[in-house]
C-alpha positions, 0 to 999 in steps of 0.5 A, spaced: 641 248 051 638 247 045 631 249 048 634 256 051 637 257 044 630 256 041 627 261 046 632 266 045 631 266 037 623 266 038 624 273 042 629 276 037 624 274 031 619 278 035 623 284 036 626 284 029 619 283 026 615 287 031 610 281 031 608 282 039 601 279 037 604 272 037 607 272 044 600 271 047 598 265 042 605 262 044 604 263 051 597 260 051 599 254 047 605 252 052 600 253 058 595 248 054 600 243 053 603 243 060 596 242 062 595 236 058 602 233 060 601 234 067 594 231 067 595 226 063 594 220 068 590 223 073 583 223 075 582 230 073 583 228 065 576 227 063 574 233 066 579 237 062 578 233 055 570 235 056 573 243 055 576 241 048 
């Protein structure tokens, strides 16, 4: 439940402060983090690490 609260507070922050430009940055960081976690032990990992 704490994770949902953090997400709702972040969305509330974006709405109240009109900082919608932060949303694509947050989504990109989440996607990259998920990609690194999901490919941590796979054979694809060396190819992903060469991109960065």
